[in-house]
FILO-963775 format. One record per residue (C-alpha): residue number from 1; residue in one letter; chain; x negated, y, z. Coordinates in steps of 0.02 Angstrom, whole numbers, plus 50000, padded with zeros to 5 digits. Layout:
FILO-963775
 num residuo cadena     u     v     w
 NUM       a      A     X     Y     Z
...
***
This chain:
FILO-963775
 num residuo cadena     u     v     w
   1       d      A 47404 57186 53887
   2       g      A 47230 57116 53921
   3       l      A 47155 57201 53768
   4       n      A 47191 57372 53842
   5       m      A 47136 57321 54017
   6       v      A 46968 57240 53979
   7       v      A 46937 57337 53820
   8       p      A 46829 57260 53681
   9       h      A 46759 57430 53633
  10       g      A 46615 57346 53542
  11       d      A 46734 57267 53415
  12       d      A 46780 57391 53276
  13       t      A 46931 57285 53227
  14       y      A 47013 57326 53393
  15       y      A 47022 57509 53342
  16       a      A 47086 57465 53169
  17       l      A 47228 57361 53243
  18       r      A 47274 57494 53370
  19       p      A 47254 57667 53293
  20       t      A 47367 57746 53426
  21       l      A 47359 57632 53579
  22       s      A 47174 57590 53583
  23       i      A 47069 57654 53727
  24       p      A 46929 57771 53668
  25       r      A 46751 57706 53676
  26       p      A 46648 57754 53829
  27       d      A 46541 57869 53721
  28       a      A 46688 57955 53635
  29       l      A 46646 58139 53645
  30       s      A 46820 58205 53605
  31       a      A 46917 58099 53730
  32       s      A 46956 58162 53905
  33       a      A 47001 57984 53962
  34       k      A 46904 57836 53894
  35       a      A 46850 57659 53933
  36       v      A 46729 57635 54077
  37       d      A 46586 57530 54010
  38       l      A 46552 57362 54092
  39       d      A 46421 57275 53986
  40       g      A 46399 57368 53823
  41       f      A 46539 57273 53735
  42       f      A 46683 57270 53859
  43       g      A 46750 57414 53963
  44       l      A 46887 57448 54089
  45       h      A 47042 57550 54054
  46       p      A 47012 57718 54142
  47       a      A 47159 57686 54259
  48       l      A 47062 57534 54324
  49       a      A 46910 57639 54368
  50       p      A 46937 57610 54557
  51       l      A 46881 57431 54525
  52       l      A 46713 57479 54450
  53       q      A 46622 57496 54616
  54       i      A 46683 57323 54669
  55       y      A 46624 57252 54502
  56       q      A 46453 57334 54517
  57       a      A 46436 57268 54695
  58       g      A 46449 57092 54624
  59       d      A 46616 57054 54706
  60       m      A 46722 57060 54548
  61       a      A 46720 56975 54378
  62       f      A 46832 56981 54226
  63       v      A 46877 56840 54107
  64       q      A 46929 56888 53931
  65       a      A 47017 56782 53798
  66       t      A 47097 56669 53927
  67       g      A 47270 56596 53950
  68       s      A 47376 56441 53930
  69       p      A 47375 56335 53771
  70       d      A 47565 56316 53773
  71       e      A 47646 56401 53623
  72       t      A 47794 56483 53709
  73       r      A 47819 56670 53702
  74       s      A 47964 56667 53824
  75       h      A 47920 56759 53985
  76       f      A 48024 56641 54090
  77       e      A 47959 56479 54016
  78       a      A 47779 56540 54012
  79       m      A 47786 56596 54194
  80       d      A 47863 56431 54247
  81       l      A 47733 56327 54156
  82       m      A 47586 56429 54220
  83       e      A 47646 56430 54400
  84       r      A 47666 56241 54390
  85       g      A 47494 56224 54310
  86       v      A 47556 56124 54161
  87       t      A 47587 56150 53975
  88       q      A 47753 56059 53961
  89       n      A 47902 56027 54073
  90       g      A 47897 55873 54183
  91       d      A 47812 55913 54348
  92       y      A 47920 56029 54451
  93       t      A 47797 56064 54591
  94       g      A 47681 56213 54589
  95       w      A 47492 56205 54571
  96       l      A 47463 56293 54737
  97       a      A 47584 56175 54824
  98       r      A 47491 56025 54752
  99       h      A 47327 56099 54811
 100       l      A 47395 56118 54988
 101       a      A 47469 55943 54986
 102       t      A 47303 55864 54935
 103       l      A 47192 55959 55057
 104       d      A 47217 55919 55241
 105       t      A 47139 56065 55333
 106       g      A 47224 56023 55497
 107       n      A 47318 56188 55482
 108       e      A 47495 56173 55547
 109       s      A 47534 56359 55541
 110       a      A 47707 56408 55480
 111       l      A 47616 56541 55380
 112       r      A 47492 56428 55290
 113       a      A 47572 56479 55124
 114       v      A 47666 56642 55095
 115       g      A 47755 56720 54948
 116       v      A 47781 56907 54973
 117       g      A 47955 56941 54904
 118       e      A 48133 56884 54914
 119       m      A 48099 56710 54843
 120       l      A 47955 56587 54841
 121       p      A 47860 56584 54676
 122       a      A 47861 56420 54580
 123       a      A 47675 56400 54618
 124       l      A 47720 56365 54800
 125       t      A 47862 56243 54765
 126       g      A 47823 56071 54833
 127       t      A 47811 55959 54985
 128       v      A 47714 56083 55092
 129       s      A 47823 56213 55177
 130       a      A 47796 56393 55124
 131       t      A 47872 56556 55185
 132       a      A 47946 56699 55084
 133       l      A 47940 56869 55170
 134       q      A 47948 57050 55117
 135       s      A 47892 57133 55278
 136       i      A 47814 57071 55439
 137       a      A 47908 57199 55544
 138       e      A 48077 57153 55468
 139       y      A 48058 56963 55475
 140       h      A 48170 56935 55626
 141       l      A 48352 56912 55671
 142       q      A 48452 57072 55661
 143       g      A 48545 57145 55809
 144       r      A 48505 57202 55986
 145       d      A 48331 57154 56044
 146       e      A 48387 57089 56214
 147       r      A 48503 56961 56132
 148       r      A 48384 56904 55996
 149       g      A 48314 56757 56096
 150       d      A 48489 56692 56135
 151       r      A 48540 56700 55953
 152       q      A 48383 56610 55898
 153       a      A 48411 56472 56026
 154       l      A 48591 56451 55967
 155       l      A 48539 56443 55784
 156       a      A 48401 56318 55825
 157       a      A 48530 56205 55908
 158       l      A 48648 56220 55760
 159       y      A 48510 56172 55637
 160       n      A 48448 56027 55744
 161       q      A 48554 55901 55649
 162       d      A 48529 55736 55558
 163       d      A 48481 55826 55398
 164       d      A 48291 55812 55412
 165       l      A 48258 55932 55267
 166       l      A 48373 56068 55333
 167       t      A 48304 56048 55509
 168       a      A 48125 56060 55446
 169       v      A 48163 56219 55348
 170       a      A 48247 56298 55500
 171       q      A 48101 56253 55613
 172       q      A 47982 56328 55485
 173       t      A 48081 56490 55488
 174       f      A 48088 56499 55677
 175       s      A 47902 56462 55690
 176       a      A 47863 56599 55564
 177       m      A 47970 56725 55661
 178       d      A 47881 56679 55821
 179       v      A 47708 56706 55746
 180       l      A 47755 56866 55655
 181       s      A 47832 56941 55812
 182       k      A 47660 56941 55892
 183       i      A 47580 57048 55754
 184       d      A 47571 57233 55796
 185       t      A 47598 57314 55627
 186       e      A 47630 57488 55698
 187       g      A 47465 57494 55791
 188       e      A 47366 57415 55651
 189       r      A 47217 57510 55583
 190       i      A 47188 57508 55396
 191       n      A 47004 57498 55350
 192       g      A 46963 57618 55210
 193       q      A 47085 57703 55094
 194       p      A 47275 57695 55116
 195       y      A 47379 57576 55013
 196       p      A 47488 57644 54872
 197       e      A 47666 57678 54932
 198       q      A 47746 57569 54797
 199       a      A 47805 57391 54831
 200       f      A 47645 57313 54763
 201       g      A 47536 57411 54883
 202       r      A 47647 57367 55030
 203       a      A 47643 57183 54980
 204       l      A 47452 57182 54977
 205       q      A 47451 57269 55145
 206       t      A 47563 57131 55214
 207       v      A 47441 56998 55152
 208       a      A 47296 57095 55231
 209       q      A 47390 57105 55396
 210       l      A 47414 56916 55396
 211       i      A 47231 56888 55357
 212       k      A 47170 57006 55493
 213       a      A 47291 56933 55620
 214       d      A 47216 56760 55590
 215       v      A 47384 56670 55586
 216       g      A 47324 56524 55479
 217       l      A 47360 56597 55307
 218       e      A 47277 56499 55167
 219       v      A 47366 56557 55009
 220       a      A 47478 56706 54967
 221       c      A 47566 56761 54808
 222       v      A 47613 56939 54757
 223       d      A 47701 56997 54598
 224       l      A 47689 57160 54502
 225       a      A 47820 57170 54364
 226       g      A 47851 57288 54218
 227       w      A 47723 57236 54087
 228       d      A 47841 57199 53942
 229       t      A 47782 57349 53842
 230       h      A 47868 57331 53673
 231       v      A 47900 57519 53660
 232       a      A 47803 57674 53717
 233       q      A 47668 57574 53805
 234       g      A 47549 57719 53820
 235       s      A 47362 57723 53792
 236       t      A 47277 57818 53933
 237       e      A 47440 57896 53994
 238       g      A 47614 57824 54006
 239       a      A 47705 57671 54069
 240       m      A 47566 57542 54065
 241       p      A 47428 57659 54130
 242       n      A 47541 57701 54278
 243       l      A 47558 57515 54318
 244       l      A 47369 57494 54301
 245       s      A 47343 57633 54428
 246       q      A 47456 57541 54551
 247       l      A 47361 57380 54520
 248       a      A 47188 57456 54539
 249       q      A 47226 57565 54688
 250       g      A 47312 57421 54777
 251       i      A 47169 57300 54748
 252       a      A 47038 57430 54798
 253       a      A 47131 57467 54960
 254       f      A 47149 57281 54997
 255       y      A 46964 57251 54963
 256       e      A 46911 57386 55087
 257       d      A 47041 57334 55217
 258       v      A 46984 57152 55227
 259       q      A 46797 57185 55216
 260       p      A 46752 57090 55377
 261       k      A 46828 56932 55300
 262       i      A 46790 56962 55115
 263       d      A 46670 56814 55103
 264       d      A 46817 56699 55142
 265       i      A 46939 56782 55021
 266       t      A 46965 56754 54835
 267       l      A 47092 56860 54742
 268       v      A 47150 56816 54565
 269       v      A 47249 56927 54446
 270       m      A 47334 56838 54300
 271       s      A 47485 56850 54185
 272       e      A 47591 56723 54093
 273       f      A 47532 56782 53922
 274       g      A 47459 56933 53832
 275       r      A 47515 57051 53696
 276       r      A 47495 57051 53508
 277       a      A 47327 57115 53446
 278       n      A 47404 57249 53336
 279       e      A 47519 57388 53395
 280       n      A 47698 57392 53330
 281       g      A 47804 57530 53254
 282       g      A 47875 57577 53424
 283       l      A 47700 57620 53489
 284       g      A 47702 57465 53596
 285       t      A 47643 57285 53584
 286       d      A 47744 57125 53561
 287       h      A 47726 56958 53648
 288       g      A 47554 56884 53616
 289       h      A 47449 56743 53680
 290       g      A 47269 56770 53738
 291       n      A 47244 56882 53889
 292       m      A 47122 56920 54031
 293       m      A 47101 56872 54215
 294       m      A 47020 56962 54362
 295       v      A 46931 56873 54504
 296       l      A 46877 56962 54664
 297       g      A 46794 56908 54825
 298       g      A 46632 56886 54920
 299       g      A 46602 56717 54838
 300       i      A 46612 56775 54658
 301       n      A 46472 56783 54529
 302       g      A 46527 56959 54491
 303       n      A 46463 57106 54390
 304       h      A 46499 57003 54235
 305       v      A 46631 56984 54099
 306       y      A 46652 56800 54057
 307       a      A 46706 56783 53876
 308       d      A 46681 56674 53725
 309       w      A 46741 56817 53618
 310       p      A 46837 56748 53467
 311       g      A 46849 56912 53371
 312       l      A 47000 57005 53304
 313       e      A 46984 56982 53116
 314       p      A 47140 56907 53034
 315       e      A 47061 56735 53016
 316       q      A 47008 56739 53200
 317       l      A 47182 56775 53269
 318       t      A 47311 56641 53304
 319       g      A 47498 56630 53273
 320       p      A 47576 56795 53216
 321       g      A 47419 56892 53263
 322       d      A 47365 56848 53438
 323       l      A 47198 56849 53527
 324       s      A 47135 56668 53526
 325       i      A 47115 56580 53693
 326       t      A 46938 56518 53720
 327       t      A 46950 56489 53909
 328       d      A 47096 56393 53982
 329       y      A 47158 56481 54139
 330       r      A 47147 56313 54230
 331       d      A 46958 56315 54205
 332       i      A 46949 56468 54316
 333       l      A 47077 56412 54444
 334       g      A 47005 56236 54449
 335       e      A 46831 56302 54486
 336       l      A 46899 56413 54625
 337       i      A 46995 56268 54702
 338       h      A 46840 56159 54695
 339       k      A 46707 56285 54751
 340       r      A 46802 56409 54859
 341       l      A 46940 56301 54933
 342       n      A 46835 56142 54948
 343       n      A 46966 56035 54862
 344       p      A 46891 55903 54746
 345       q      A 47059 55835 54685
 346       i      A 47073 55948 54533
 347       e      A 47153 55810 54428
 348       t      A 47300 55808 54549
 349       v      A 47317 55997 54558
 350       f      A 47311 56009 54368
 351       p      A 47372 55841 54302
 352       n      A 47318 55781 54129
 353       y      A 47184 55915 54115
 354       s      A 46995 55905 54123
 355       f      A 46928 56072 54177
 356       n      A 46761 56150 54128
 357       e      A 46673 56260 54254
 358       r      A 46621 56434 54197
 359       e      A 46509 56471 54349
 360       v      A 46623 56612 54404
 361       a      A 46622 56560 54586
 362       l      A 46492 56516 54717
 363       p      A 46517 56358 54822
 364       r      A 46565 56387 55002
 365       t      A 46437 56343 55135
***
C-alpha cells in the first residue's frame, strides 16, 4: 500500500478517503506515531523511519504514483507481467535476464545472477544461467563431508550427457557449489546493525555476503510477501506496519553492511500493484493500481520524492478508485539500467516501450 508508505500528508483528500487507516500528519499533536516528513508534502510511515537517515544522506529516493499501465488486478498476472517487463503476454523471458543477455561484461561467474529463495523469479528467466539459493552455508550436497567430493564427481559424470541444456544446468550448479564453499559465513563480520531474524533479513544478509565475497554477483532478487491487506491492515500498528518494520530494518542493515561498496550498488523496492485509495469496510484496502518505488545506492539523486502527483479527488482517480500512474515503473528501471549498469540497449530489455528518464540516478564513471 504505497499511499501508507510514502504518505501524501499534504493532500486533505487522503485523510477523507482513509478515516481509520491514514497515517497522522507529522505535526499531529495528539498522535503518538505519525508520518515522518520528507519534503513538506510526502512523509514516511513511522515504521519506515530507519530509512530516513539514508534518505537525508542523499543515498535514497522515493517515487510516488508509479506502476505498470496494464489493467490487471490479479496478483499472479501482475507479478508475471512486471517481472517480464511487459504489459501483455508474449515474451516469456525476464527483464533482468534480457539485460544480462545484452550486456557482455566478461563475467563467467556461476553467481552472476541469483534469486534468493526456492525458485528463480520470472525476472531472471532467460538464456543467461541464474542460481536460486536460500542459504550459502546450506548450498551443498548433503551427507558426510569426507564423501562429498566423490558424490559430486559421480553426479557430474552422470550429468555429462548429450543433453546440452541439462549438462549446462548441472555444470552451473556444481560451479556455484564450488564458489560458495569458499565463503566463510561463520567468520563473517557484519558491518553495523544486525539483520532482522526473519527470512527477509536473512535473504538480504545472503546478498551482502555474496557482494562482500566478490564472487561476480551482478543482480540479485529477494521477495517479501504478505501485502494483500484486504482486512485489518493496520495504520501505525498491525499487520502491515509489522511488515514495514521488517522491510526498513532489513534495508538499513544491508546499507550499513555493504558501505565499502555502496557506490557500486543500486537497490530497488517495488510491488506488482498498489491498493485502492479508500479504505474498505474490513479496515483494509482492496487491489488498486498506482503505487510507489524505493531506490537506494551511492549513485542515486536521493533526498527527493519523485512524483507527478495526480491527486486523490474522484475525477483524478482511475478505475474503481485507484491512484493514477504518472510514472511508468520502466522509466525508473530503464534509467538505472542505462546509467548504473551501463547497458544502452533499453529497447531490448523493455521491448515496445520508449522510456523517459526522471534523473533519479547518476551515471557511473
